[in-house]
C-alpha positions as CSV (number, residue, x, y, z in Angstrom):
1,X,250.0,35.0,97.2
2,X,247.6,33.9,94.7
3,X,246.0,36.6,93.1
4,X,242.5,34.9,92.8
5,X,240.9,33.2,95.8
6,X,241.1,29.3,95.5
7,X,238.1,27.5,93.6
8,X,236.7,26.4,97.0
9,X,236.7,29.5,98.4
10,X,234.6,31.1,95.5
11,X,231.9,28.2,95.8
12,X,231.9,28.3,99.7
13,X,231.3,32.3,99.1
14,X,228.8,31.4,96.8
15,X,227.1,28.7,98.6
16,X,226.7,30.9,101.7
17,X,225.3,34.1,99.3
18,X,222.5,31.7,97.9
19,X,221.6,30.4,101.5
20,X,221.6,33.9,103.0
21,X,219.0,35.1,99.6
22,X,217.1,31.8,100.3
23,X,216.5,32.6,103.8
24,X,215.8,36.4,103.2
25,X,213.5,35.5,100.5
26,X,211.6,32.7,102.6
27,X,211.1,34.9,105.3
28,X,210.1,38.1,103.1
29,X,207.5,35.8,101.2
30,X,206.3,34.6,105.0
31,X,205.8,38.1,106.1
32,X,204.2,39.0,102.8
33,X,201.5,36.3,102.5
34,X,200.8,36.4,106.6
35,X,197.1,36.9,106.7
36,X,196.0,39.8,108.6
37,X,193.5,40.7,111.2
38,X,190.3,42.8,110.4
39,X,188.5,45.3,112.8
40,X,185.2,46.2,112.6
41,X,184.1,49.3,114.6
42,X,181.3,48.6,116.9
43,X,180.4,51.7,118.8
44,X,182.3,54.7,120.5
45,X,181.1,57.0,123.6
46,X,182.4,59.5,125.6
47,X,182.3,58.3,129.2
48,X,181.5,60.6,132.5
49,X,185.2,60.5,132.8
50,X,186.4,63.7,131.3
51,X,188.9,62.8,128.4
52,X,188.1,58.9,128.2
53,X,186.1,57.3,125.8
54,X,184.7,53.5,125.2
55,X,185.4,51.7,122.2
56,X,184.3,48.1,121.1
57,X,185.6,46.2,118.4
58,X,185.1,43.1,116.6
59,X,188.8,41.6,115.4
60,X,188.8,38.7,113.4
61,X,191.8,36.4,112.9
62,X,191.8,34.4,110.0
63,X,194.1,31.1,110.7
64,X,197.5,31.8,111.2
65,X,196.6,35.6,111.5
66,X,198.7,37.5,113.9
67,X,198.3,41.2,115.6
68,X,201.7,42.3,116.3
69,X,203.0,43.9,119.7
70,X,201.2,47.0,120.0
71,X,199.8,49.0,123.0
72,X,196.8,51.3,123.6
73,X,196.1,54.3,125.4
74,X,194.0,52.7,128.0
75,X,192.8,49.4,129.0
76,X,191.7,46.6,127.1
77,X,189.1,43.8,127.9
78,X,188.7,41.0,125.4
79,X,186.4,38.4,125.3
80,X,187.1,35.4,122.8
81,X,184.1,35.0,120.3
82,X,185.5,31.8,118.5
83,X,188.5,30.2,118.0
84,X,191.7,29.6,119.7
85,X,193.6,32.6,120.1
86,X,197.3,32.8,121.9
87,X,198.2,36.3,124.0
88,X,201.5,37.4,124.8
89,X,201.2,40.0,127.3
90,X,204.3,41.9,128.5
91,X,205.6,40.2,131.8
92,X,203.1,37.4,131.5
93,X,203.6,33.8,130.2
94,X,201.4,33.3,126.9
95,X,198.1,32.0,127.1
96,X,195.6,30.5,124.8
97,X,192.2,31.6,125.2
98,X,189.3,29.8,123.3
99,X,185.4,31.0,123.1
100,X,184.2,32.6,126.1
101,X,187.4,33.2,127.8
102,X,188.5,36.7,128.6
103,X,191.6,38.8,129.3
104,X,192.3,42.2,130.9
105,X,195.2,44.0,129.3
106,X,196.3,47.1,131.5
107,X,197.0,50.7,129.8
108,X,199.8,50.9,127.8
109,X,201.2,47.3,128.4
110,X,202.9,45.8,125.3
111,X,200.8,42.8,123.9
112,X,200.3,40.6,120.6
113,X,197.9,38.0,119.7
114,X,197.6,35.3,117.2
115,X,195.4,33.0,115.8
116,X,196.7,29.1,116.7
117,X,193.8,27.2,115.4
118,X,193.3,25.8,112.1
119,X,189.6,27.8,111.8
120,X,189.1,31.2,112.1
121,X,188.9,33.4,115.4
122,X,187.6,36.3,116.7
123,X,187.0,38.8,119.8
124,X,185.4,41.5,121.0
125,X,187.6,44.1,122.4
126,X,186.4,46.9,124.8
127,X,188.7,49.8,125.3
128,X,188.4,52.3,127.6
129,X,191.2,55.0,126.7
130,X,192.1,58.6,126.3
131,X,189.9,60.5,124.1
132,X,191.7,61.7,121.1
133,X,194.9,59.2,121.2
134,X,195.6,56.9,118.7
135,X,193.9,53.5,119.6
136,X,196.6,51.5,118.1
137,X,200.4,51.9,118.7
138,X,202.5,48.9,117.0
139,X,205.8,48.5,119.0
140,X,208.7,47.9,116.6
């Protein structure tokens, strides 16, 4: 049995390691450079239903921005203000909405959104949620 692996095996190992490194670096770079959404709180009010509150926010999506899978402690009602946003709601096929379109997300349902257009996109999100709980819980 040879003491060292034949040169072809070392070259193949080096090639595989190099390719894995390139893939890992590309994935990491893409995750680090993906634009983020921004949220602007507009209003928050207690409701006549004990333990519930209404919250409205504007969510802005630069081109390519993604809101990863997450849930809310209540219902979300989405109104797209501008652009094209693809929504993936658990148990439903993906849907792309444009300005003027609406979407209802049931309480606790995992969903994600991303700007699929070339320009910025925005939505008005209205939440009817349990008071005192985090508004957004990211799903891993």
